[in-house]
C-alpha positions in Angstrom: -0.1 0.0 -0.1 1.3 3.4 -0.9 1.7 5.6 2.0 1.0 9.3 2.0 3.8 12.1 2.4 2.0 13.1 5.6 2.2 9.6 7.1 6.0 9.4 6.3 6.9 12.8 7.7 5.0 11.6 10.8 7.0 8.4 11.1 10.2 10.1 10.3 10.0 12.5 13.1 10.2 9.7 15.4 13.3 8.4 13.5 15.2 11.9 14.0 18.4 11.4 15.1 18.4 7.6 15.1 18.8 6.9 11.3 20.6 3.7 10.6 23.7 3.6 8.2 22.9 0.9 6.1 26.0 -1.3 5.6 26.8 -3.4 2.5 27.8 -6.4 4.0 25.4 -9.4 3.8 27.6 -12.0 5.8 25.5 -14.1 8.0 22.1 -13.5 6.3 20.2 -16.5 5.6 19.4 -17.3 2.0 19.3 -20.7 0.4 21.9 -22.0 3.2 23.0 -21.1 6.5 21.5 -20.4 9.8 18.7 -17.8 10.3 19.2 -15.3 13.5 15.7 -16.1 14.9 14.8 -14.0 17.8 11.7 -12.1 19.0 11.1 -8.6 20.0 13.2 -6.0 18.6 16.3 -8.3 17.6 16.4 -7.0 14.0 15.1 -9.3 11.1 13.7 -12.7 12.1 13.0 -15.6 10.2 10.4 -18.5 10.0 10.0 -21.8 8.1 7.9 -21.7 5.2 6.0 -25.0 5.6 7.4 -28.0 4.2 9.5 -26.1 1.7 12.0 -25.8 4.6 12.9 -22.3 3.5 13.7 -20.0 6.4 12.3 -16.9 5.0 12.4 -13.2 6.6 9.2 -12.2 8.4 8.9 -9.3 6.0 9.3 -9.8 2.6 9.5 -7.5 -0.5 6.8 -7.2 -3.1 7.8 -6.0 -6.6 4.9 -4.2 -8.1 6.7 -1.9 -8.1 10.3 -2.5 -6.9 12.3 0.4 -5.2 15.3 1.9 -7.1 18.5 -0.3 -7.0 20.3 1.2 -4.4 17.2 0.9 -1.8 16.7 -2.6 -2.9 20.1 -3.6 -2.1 19.8 -1.9 1.3 16.6 -3.9 2.2 18.5 -7.1 1.4 21.5 -5.9 3.7 18.7 -5.4 6.4 17.9 -9.0 6.3 15.1 -9.5 3.6 15.6 -12.6 1.7 12.4 -13.4 0.0 11.2 -11.5 -3.0 7.7 -11.9 -4.5 7.3 -11.2 -8.3 5.5 -12.4 -11.3 6.2 -12.5 -15.2 3.9 -9.5 -16.0 5.3 -6.9 -13.0 6.5 -3.8 -15.1 6.3 -5.8 -18.1 8.9 -8.3 -16.9 11.2 -5.5 -15.8 10.8 -6.4 -12.1 12.2 -9.9 -12.8 15.2 -8.3 -14.7 15.9 -6.0 -11.7 15.8 -8.9 -9.2 18.2 -10.8 -11.6 20.7 -7.9 -11.7 20.2 -7.9 -7.8 21.1 -11.7 -7.6 24.3 -11.3 -9.5 25.2 -8.5 -7.0 24.5 -10.0 -3.7 24.8 -13.7 -4.5 22.3 -16.3 -5.3 22.3 -17.8 -2.1 21.2 -14.7 -0.2 17.8 -14.0 -1.9 14.9 -16.6 -2.4 12.8 -15.7 -5.4 9.1 -16.3 -5.9 7.5 -15.7 -9.2 4.1 -16.3 -10.9 2.4 -17.2 -14.2 -1.3 -16.6 -15.2 -3.5 -19.2 -16.7 -5.8 -18.3 -19.3 -8.6 -20.5 -20.9 -6.6 -20.6 -24.1 -3.4 -21.6 -22.4 -1.6 -25.0 -23.1 0.9 -26.7 -21.0 3.7 -25.5 -23.4 2.4 -22.0 -23.1 2.4 -21.9 -19.2 6.0 -23.5 -19.7 7.1 -20.8 -21.8 5.9 -18.3 -19.4 8.0 -19.9 -16.5 11.2 -20.1 -18.7 10.7 -16.4 -19.7 10.9 -15.6 -16.0 14.1 -17.8 -15.6 15.6 -16.1 -18.5 14.8 -12.5 -17.1 15.9 -13.6 -13.5 19.0 -14.8 -15.1 19.1 -17.9 -12.8 19.4 -21.4 -12.8 16.0 -22.2 -10.9 13.1 -20.5 -9.2 12.7 -21.1 -5.6 9.0 -20.9 -5.5 6.8 -21.2 -8.9 3.2 -20.1 -8.3 0.0 -19.9 -10.2 -0.9 -16.0 -10.3 -4.4 -15.2 -8.9 -6.1 -18.5 -8.7 -9.7 -17.9 -8.2 -11.3 -21.5 -8.6 -10.5 -25.0 -7.3 -10.6 -26.0 -10.9 -7.3 -24.2 -11.9 -5.5 -25.8 -8.8 -6.0 -29.1 -10.4 -6.2 -28.1 -14.0 -4.4 -30.9 -16.1 -2.7 -28.1 -18.2 -1.1 -26.6 -15.0 -0.1 -29.8 -13.4 1.5 -31.1 -16.7 3.6 -28.0 -16.8 4.6 -28.1 -13.2 5.6 -31.7 -13.7 7.6 -31.1 -16.7 9.4 -28.1 -15.5 10.1 -29.9 -12.0 11.6 -32.7 -14.2 13.9 -30.2 -15.8 14.9 -28.8 -12.3 13.7 -25.2 -13.2 12.0 -24.7 -9.9 12.2 -26.1 -6.4 8.7 -25.5 -4.8 5.1 -25.0 -6.1 2.5 -22.7 -5.0 -0.2 -20.4 -5.8 -1.4 -16.8 -4.9 -5.1 -16.3 -4.3 -7.2 -12.7 -4.3 -10.7 -14.1 -4.0 -12.7 -17.2 -3.3 -9.9 -18.1 -0.8 -12.2 -20.9 0.8 -12.5 -23.0 -2.2 -9.0 -22.3 -3.7 -6.7 -22.8 -0.5 -8.9 -25.8 0.6 -8.2 -27.6 -2.7 -4.5 -26.5 -2.8 -4.1 -28.1 0.7 -6.3 -31.2 0.2 -4.8 -32.2 -3.1 -1.1 -32.3 -1.7 0.3 -30.8 -4.6 1.4 -27.3 -3.5 3.9 -26.4 -1.1 2.7 -23.0 -0.1 -0.1 -20.7 -0.6 -0.1 -16.7 -0.8 -3.3 -15.2 0.6 -4.7 -11.7 1.2 -4.4 -11.6 4.9 -4.6 -8.5 6.9 -6.0 -6.5 10.0 -9.5 -6.7 8.5 -9.6 -10.4 9.1 -10.2 -9.3 12.8 -13.9 -9.2 11.6 -16.2 -12.1 11.9 -18.8 -12.7 9.4 -22.2 -11.4 10.3 -23.6 -14.0 8.2 -22.6 -17.4 7.1 -19.8 -18.0 4.8 -20.4 -20.8 2.1 -17.8 -23.3 3.2 -17.1 -27.1 2.9 -19.3 -29.3 5.6 -16.0 -30.0 7.6 -14.6 -26.5 7.4 -12.9 -25.3 10.5 -15.6 -23.4 12.3 -16.9 -20.1 11.2 -13.3 -18.2 11.5 -12.9 -17.7 7.6 -9.4 -17.2 6.3 -8.1 -18.1 9.9 -9.4 -21.5 9.7 -7.8 -22.2 6.4 -4.5 -20.9 7.9 -5.1 -23.7 10.7 -5.7 -26.3 7.9 -2.6 -25.2 5.9 -0.4 -25.6 9.1 -1.9 -29.0 9.9 -0.6 -30.2 6.3 2.7 -28.3 6.7 1.8 -25.9 3.7 3.5 -22.7 3.9 1.8 -19.5 4.0 2.8 -15.9 3.0 0.5 -13.0 3.5 -0.1 -10.3 0.9 -2.1 -7.2 1.0 -0.8 -6.8 4.5 -1.0 -3.1 4.6 -4.5 -2.4 3.4 -7.0 0.6 4.4 -10.6 0.3 4.3 -12.5 2.2 1.7 -11.0 5.5 1.1 -7.4 7.0 1.5 -7.1 8.9 4.6 -4.9 10.3 7.1 -4.1 7.7 9.5 -1.7 9.6 11.8 -4.4 9.6 14.3 -4.1 5.8 14.6 -0.5 6.0 16.0 0.2 4.1 19.3 3.0 6.0 20.8 5.8 6.0 18.3 4.3 2.9 16.3 2.7 3.6 13.0 -0.5 2.3 11.9 1.2 0.4 9.4 3.6 -1.2 11.9 0.8 -2.5 14.0 -0.9 -4.0 10.8 2.4 -5.8 10.1 2.8 -6.9 13.7 -1.0 -8.1 13.5 -0.3 -10.2 10.6 3.1 -11.7 12.1 1.4 -12.1 15.4 -0.1 -15.2 13.7 2.5 -17.9 13.8 0.9 -19.8 11.0 2.1 -16.9 8.7 5.7 -17.3 7.5 6.1 -13.9 6.1 4.4 -10.7 5.3 4.7 -9.2 1.8 5.0 -5.4 1.7 6.1 -2.9 -0.8 8.9 -0.3 0.0 9.8 2.4 -2.0 11.9 4.8 0.1 13.8 4.8 3.1 11.2 6.0 5.5 9.0 3.1 4.5 12.1 0.7 4.8 12.5 1.9 8.5 8.9 1.8 9.2 8.2 -1.8 7.9 11.3 -3.5 8.7 11.0 -1.8 12.2 8.0 -4.3 12.7 10.2 -7.6 12.3 10.8 -9.4 15.1 8.5 -7.5 17.6 5.4 -8.4 19.4 2.0 -6.7 18.9 1.4 -4.7 22.1 -1.9 -4.6 23.9 -2.3 -0.9 23.1 -1.6 -1.4 19.5 -4.2 -4.2 19.2 -6.7 -2.0 20.9 -6.0 0.7 18.2 -6.3 -1.6 15.4 -9.7 -2.8 16.7 -10.7 0.8 16.6 -9.6 1.2 13.2 -11.3 -1.7 11.9 -14.6 -0.8 13.8 -14.3 2.8 12.0 -13.3 1.7 8.6 -14.4 -1.9 7.8 -17.6 -1.4 6.3 -16.1 -1.0 2.9 -13.5 -3.7 2.9 -14.1 -6.8 0.6 -12.9 -10.0 1.9 -12.8 -11.4 -1.5 -15.1 -14.5 -0.4 -17.0 -14.2 -3.6 -20.4 -14.8 -2.1 -21.8 -11.9 -3.7 -20.4 -13.2 -7.2 -22.1 -16.5 -6.5 -25.4 -14.8 -5.7 -25.4 -12.2 -8.6 -28.0 -13.0 -11.3 -26.2 -11.1 -13.6 -22.9 -12.6 -13.2 -21.0 -9.3 -12.1 -17.5 -10.1 -10.6 -17.9 -7.8 -7.8 -14.7 -9.1 -5.9 -12.8 -8.4 -9.0 -14.2 -4.8 -9.5 -13.7 -4.3 -5.8 -10.1 -5.3 -6.0 -9.5 -2.9 -8.9 -11.1 -0.3 -6.7 -8.7 -1.1 -3.9 -5.7 -0.7 -6.0 -6.9 2.9 -6.6 -8.1 3.6 -3.1 -5.7 1.7 -0.9 -2.5 1.4 -2.9 -2.3 4.6 -5.0 -1.9 2.2 -8.3 -4.5 4.1 -10.5 -3.2 2.9 -13.8 -3.4 -0.7 -12.5 -6.6 -0.2 -11.1 -8.1 0.8 -14.4 -6.5 -2.2 -16.2 -7.8 -4.5 -13.5 -11.3 -2.9 -13.8 -11.3 -3.2 -17.6 -10.3 -7.0 -17.2 -13.1 -7.4 -14.5 -15.7 -6.4 -17.1 -14.5 -9.0 -19.7 -16.4 -7.7 -22.9 -15.8 -4.0 -21.9 -19.5 -3.3 -21.1 -20.3 -1.7 -18.0 -21.7 -4.0 -15.2 -25.4 -4.5 -15.9 -26.4 -4.4 -12.3 -30.2 -5.1 -11.7 -30.1 -3.3 -8.4 -31.7 -6.4 -6.8 -29.5 -6.4 -3.7 -28.8 -10.1 -4.1 -25.1 -9.4 -3.6 -25.6 -7.5 -0.1 -27.8 -10.1 1.1 -25.2 -12.8 0.3 -22.4 -10.8 1.7 -21.3 -11.9 5.4 -19.4 -8.8 6.2 -22.2 -6.2 5.4 -20.4 -4.5 2.5 -22.3 -1.8 0.5 -21.6 -3.9 -2.8 -23.7 -2.0 -5.1 -22.5 1.4 -4.0 -18.9 0.3 -4.1 -19.3 -1.1 -7.8 -20.9 2.2 -8.7 -17.8 3.9 -7.2 -15.5 1.8 -9.5 -17.5 2.6 -12.4 -17.3 6.4 -11.8 -13.7 6.4 -10.9 -12.1 3.6 -13.1 -14.2 3.3 -16.4 
């Protein structure tokens, strides 16, 4: 999530006189080998096991849409971040190219790289494999640490024969080490299938402080689903099967961009509290965040190895109460209920790119993709989406907001 200049200035005031001089030595940082300096409560970067992959990954990992400039990227790695999440299409492939240059600079053993491929209805196994090989060329490395399906939204794609064939052939060629998927919507169905089929080593899911909210209505789940705790139940399921979990969308604001300085807790910003909340869940191995300047680096990495204080938790509870009504959890109940077939989760995700992350161009592209044929959503204003939403989101109003802002 893009932080506003006012937010950054407020944070940097607390850092005055205490800025770090970032060194260039990477000695001792855990990458593909070595022993991680594990330790809670302010002891610098801490590391966690990513499920059955066995990878010891930094609690804070770096997203790459976009990446910071090369100097800052190196500084972030110097501070102990050893896991970078990317995709074949981020910045038209230039994110992977920049990561490839970083690997050459710091050494392959200092960084784990996870990248992704999309699956379209027309794709063949050969096309999926070509996408993965393109990522390898841009990364300029011998093997991808974690190769993922990008944005899986149905159980069918998780076990799609084309996808499985591509994974198997690429694995035999030694082009990746572990397989996984990312999921933005319909997480109940997708994560459950990924865990149950036994073919995936990790999952990357949207998980943030708004998951404090319990559904006000029933969420459609499998009969033996682990209670009514939504995503948290799926995290427990993943842990039971030793499937690693990486959290994305960790710094999320509800509804509209806003001044969040009033949600500070002492010297801790709301963003630090949000990261600590995610990492307070031991089932999560790492929290992905985007870092674009040194203020954000100090802010985000300052949350690593630290416990969430009781006062911070109270602040987060207040924040969610005051801002949670507009937040889409991506459960897709509204999409299943809509007689017009409107993909409201995809539309609201596009709106979030604009409102919560400051990515207006990507928001417009995502909105256009959500419409499919380019037509405006043919909403019948029947309210079926809102009746189905277990979190009480004003779906119709938010879909209209998206059309007004992004069309």
